C-alpha positions in Angstrom: 53.6 -35.1 -17.9 52.1 -33.4 -20.9 48.7 -34.6 -20.5 48.8 -33.0 -17.0 50.4 -29.6 -17.5 49.4 -27.2 -20.2 52.3 -24.4 -20.1 51.2 -21.1 -22.1 52.4 -17.6 -21.8 51.0 -14.9 -19.9 48.4 -13.2 -19.6 46.0 -16.2 -18.4 42.5 -15.5 -18.9 39.6 -17.9 -17.4 36.6 -17.3 -19.5 33.5 -20.0 -19.9 33.1 -18.8 -23.3 34.7 -21.5 -25.8 35.0 -22.1 -29.7 31.5 -23.7 -29.8 29.8 -21.1 -28.1 31.0 -18.5 -29.9 30.3 -20.6 -33.3 26.9 -21.2 -32.4 26.5 -17.7 -31.8 27.5 -16.9 -35.1 25.1 -19.5 -36.5 22.2 -17.9 -34.5 23.1 -14.7 -36.2 23.3 -16.0 -39.6 19.5 -17.2 -39.3 17.7 -14.3 -40.3 19.5 -14.0 -43.6 19.4 -17.6 -44.2 15.6 -18.1 -43.7 15.1 -14.8 -45.8 17.2 -16.6 -48.1 15.1 -19.7 -48.3 12.0 -17.4 -48.4 13.2 -15.4 -51.2 14.7 -18.0 -53.3 12.8 -21.3 -52.3 13.5 -25.1 -51.7 16.7 -25.0 -54.0 18.1 -22.4 -51.5 17.7 -24.6 -48.4 19.0 -27.7 -50.3 22.0 -26.1 -51.2 22.7 -24.7 -47.6 22.2 -28.4 -46.2 24.5 -29.7 -48.8 27.1 -27.0 -48.5 27.1 -27.5 -44.4 27.2 -31.4 -44.9 30.0 -31.5 -47.4 32.2 -29.1 -45.0 31.3 -31.2 -41.7 32.1 -34.6 -43.7 35.2 -33.3 -45.4 36.5 -32.4 -41.8 35.6 -35.5 -40.2 37.0 -37.7 -43.3 39.9 -35.7 -43.3 40.9 -36.1 -39.3 40.2 -39.8 -39.5 42.7 -40.5 -42.4 45.5 -38.3 -40.7 44.6 -39.5 -36.8 43.4 -36.2 -35.6 41.2 -35.8 -32.9 37.9 -35.3 -34.0 36.9 -31.5 -34.2 33.5 -31.3 -35.7 31.9 -30.5 -32.5 33.3 -27.3 -32.2 30.8 -26.1 -35.0 33.4 -24.3 -36.8 32.7 -26.6 -40.2 29.2 -25.7 -39.5 29.9 -22.1 -40.0 32.1 -22.3 -43.0 29.7 -24.3 -44.5 26.8 -21.8 -43.9 28.7 -18.7 -44.8 30.1 -20.4 -48.0 26.3 -21.3 -48.9 24.9 -17.6 -48.1 27.7 -16.5 -50.6 26.6 -18.8 -53.6 23.6 -18.4 -55.8 20.6 -20.5 -55.4 20.9 -22.0 -59.1 24.4 -23.7 -58.5 24.3 -27.4 -59.2 24.6 -29.1 -56.1 27.7 -31.0 -56.8 29.6 -27.7 -57.4 28.8 -26.6 -53.9 30.2 -29.9 -52.6 33.4 -29.1 -54.3 33.5 -25.9 -52.6 32.9 -27.1 -49.1 35.6 -29.7 -49.6 38.1 -27.1 -50.7 37.2 -24.8 -48.1 37.8 -27.5 -45.3 40.3 -29.7 -46.9 42.7 -27.1 -48.9 42.1 -23.8 -46.9 41.6 -24.9 -43.4 43.2 -28.3 -42.7 46.1 -28.4 -44.6 47.6 -25.4 -42.8 46.8 -27.3 -39.4 43.1 -26.7 -38.5 41.2 -24.2 -36.9 43.1 -21.3 -35.7 46.0 -21.8 -38.7 44.7 -21.0 -41.7 45.6 -17.9 -43.4 42.3 -16.8 -44.8 38.9 -17.0 -44.5 37.7 -20.8 -45.7 34.4 -19.8 -47.2 35.6 -16.8 -48.9 38.6 -18.9 -50.2 36.0 -21.6 -51.6 33.7 -18.7 -53.1 36.7 -17.3 -55.0 37.8 -21.0 -56.2 34.3 -21.6 -57.5 34.3 -18.2 -59.2 37.5 -19.2 -61.0 36.4 -22.9 -61.8 32.6 -22.3 -62.6 32.2 -18.7 -63.5 29.1 -19.2 -65.6 27.1 -20.9 -63.0 28.6 -18.7 -60.1 27.5 -15.5 -61.9 24.1 -16.7 -63.1 21.5 -15.2 -60.9 17.6 -16.0 -61.1 14.7 -14.2 -59.2 11.2 -15.1 -59.5 11.9 -17.2 -62.3 13.7 -14.8 -64.4 17.5 -14.4 -64.9 19.0 -11.2 -65.0 21.5 -8.8 -63.7 21.8 -8.1 -59.7 21.7 -4.6 -58.5 25.5 -4.1 -58.4 25.6 -5.0 -62.3 23.1 -2.6 -63.2 24.5 0.2 -61.3 28.0 -0.7 -63.2 25.9 -0.6 -66.6 24.3 3.0 -65.5 21.3 1.8 -64.8 18.8 2.7 -62.2 18.1 0.5 -59.4 15.6 0.3 -56.2 17.3 0.8 -53.2 14.1 -0.1 -50.9 14.0 -3.7 -52.7 17.7 -4.1 -51.9 17.3 -3.1 -48.1 14.4 -5.6 -47.8 16.2 -8.2 -50.1 13.8 -8.6 -52.7 16.3 -8.8 -55.8 18.8 -11.1 -57.7 21.8 -12.3 -55.8 23.4 -14.8 -53.8 21.3 -16.6 -51.1 22.5 -14.5 -47.8 23.4 -11.1 -49.2 20.1 -9.5 -50.4 18.5 -8.5 -47.5 20.6 -5.9 -45.7 17.8 -5.6 -42.8 18.3 -9.5 -42.2 22.1 -8.9 -42.2 21.8 -6.1 -39.6 19.7 -8.1 -37.2 22.3 -10.7 -37.1 25.1 -8.3 -36.8 23.4 -6.7 -33.7 23.1 -10.2 -32.1 26.9 -10.7 -32.9 27.6 -7.1 -31.2 25.5 -7.6 -28.1 26.9 -10.8 -27.1 30.5 -9.5 -27.8 31.4 -11.8 -30.3 32.5 -8.8 -32.5 33.1 -5.1 -32.0 32.7 -2.2 -34.8 36.5 -1.5 -35.3 36.6 -3.7 -38.7 33.0 -3.5 -40.0 32.7 0.1 -39.0 36.1 1.1 -40.3 35.5 -1.0 -43.5 31.8 0.6 -44.3 32.8 4.1 -43.6 36.1 4.0 -45.5 34.1 2.1 -48.5 31.6 5.1 -48.4 34.0 8.0 -48.6 35.8 6.2 -51.3 32.6 6.1 -53.2 31.6 9.4 -52.6 35.1 10.6 -53.8 35.7 8.4 -56.9 32.5 6.9 -58.0 31.8 9.4 -60.5 28.3 10.1 -58.8 29.4 13.1 -56.7 27.2 13.3 -53.7 24.3 11.3 -54.9 23.0 9.5 -51.7 20.8 7.0 -53.7 23.9 5.6 -55.5 25.9 5.2 -52.2 22.9 3.7 -50.6 22.6 1.1 -53.3 26.4 0.5 -53.2 26.4 0.2 -49.6 23.4 -2.7 -49.7 24.3 -4.2 -52.9 26.3 -7.2 -53.1 28.2 -8.8 -50.2 29.6 -6.0 -48.6 27.3 -6.4 -45.2 27.9 -9.9 -45.2 31.6 -9.8 -45.5 32.1 -6.6 -43.2 29.8 -8.3 -40.1 30.6 -11.9 -40.9 33.6 -12.8 -42.6 36.3 -9.8 -42.2 35.6 -10.3 -38.6 36.5 -13.5 -38.5 38.9 -14.1 -35.3 41.7 -16.3 -37.1 42.0 -14.0 -40.2 42.0 -10.6 -38.8 44.3 -8.5 -36.7 44.1 -8.6 -32.8 45.5 -5.4 -31.9 42.8 -2.4 -31.8 44.5 -0.1 -34.3 45.1 -3.2 -36.4 41.2 -3.6 -36.7 40.9 -0.2 -37.7 43.6 -0.5 -40.3 42.6 -3.4 -41.5 39.1 -2.3 -41.9 40.2 1.0 -44.0 42.5 -1.4 -46.5 39.5 -3.5 -46.8 37.3 -0.4 -47.7 39.8 1.1 -50.4 40.2 -2.5 -52.2 36.7 -2.9 -52.3 36.1 0.5 -53.6 38.9 -0.1 -56.3 37.2 -3.5 -57.3 34.0 -2.0 -57.5 34.7 1.2 -59.1 37.5 0.6 -61.5 37.6 -3.4 -61.9 35.7 -5.3 -64.5 33.6 -7.0 -61.8 30.5 -5.0 -60.0 31.7 -6.9 -57.0 34.9 -7.2 -55.0 34.4 -7.8 -51.4 35.5 -11.3 -51.4 39.0 -10.5 -52.9 39.3 -7.4 -51.1 39.2 -9.6 -47.6 41.3 -12.3 -48.9 44.0 -9.7 -49.8 43.3 -7.9 -46.5 43.8 -11.5 -44.5 47.2 -11.9 -46.4 48.2 -8.4 -44.9 47.3 -9.2 -41.4 50.7 -10.4 -40.1 52.0 -7.2 -41.6 49.2 -5.1 -40.0 49.8 -6.5 -36.6 53.6 -6.1 -36.5 53.3 -2.5 -37.0 50.1 -1.8 -34.9 51.3 -3.7 -32.2 51.2 -1.6 -28.7 54.6 -0.9 -26.9 55.0 -2.2 -23.6 54.9 0.4 -20.7 58.3 1.9 -20.0 59.8 1.4 -23.5 60.7 4.4 -25.4 61.3 4.3 -29.0 64.8 5.7 -30.2 67.0 5.8 -33.3 68.2 2.5 -34.1 65.6 0.5 -31.9 63.9 0.4 -28.6 65.0 1.3 -25.1 63.8 0.8 -21.7 
């Protein structure tokens, strides 16, 4: 009988869009940043992307074979995780460390908590933080045009001047997929046009962060500094492609806005007052942990229900 009936709670929505199609759209939207990253950093970036995707897909397939679960690699979620993780890595990272990151993302963050839809944090970001803690040196070593140097955010942190036009185009040091704001915005537009994401989370995230920088950045209303902060690091990549993850972000309309505001404040605190120049990954992970509470306090009240002292009444 269980094979014939699938009983779920209402409302029931019929839609031709499935997980595989959504993930395919995410992959397509990430192609501009991926292609530019390969152009910007060379063959090493391509190898790292392929190795990381391969390790994620292989980890999911092997795990499901071992525990005798239905194979799910066709839903492309492991490919998305691998691609997002690769875009968050410096192109000089040793390939075996990228493989460890892929295994951690899939096995520890995703599969051990029940697989797609059950993980409590974004697998790619979880793996990135794992690699940052385990291999700090290689994860914070950036090379551009054969020269090892600081990222624009690190230069800002040190009080130095940065070229915002280069940050918009992406011809700077950084991780594979975070440097070109233009490429990331092209991908974001694809996601928005196809209805994969809306602007509640990224809009409230970026706006809150901008206000925080203006108020507490120590540079007043210096627009060059603000643009540099917005274009630098993983803010755009995180806001549009990882904070909007269906599994680890709120589903209520107001909850999405609250979630974005929290991410903006946390990112501002980490960047302005923290020891590191970046803070997007940790902000989103902390935000992921708060999602159940955010949804609980922002759930819409049913029609006909009024709030009274001591509870609710119809």
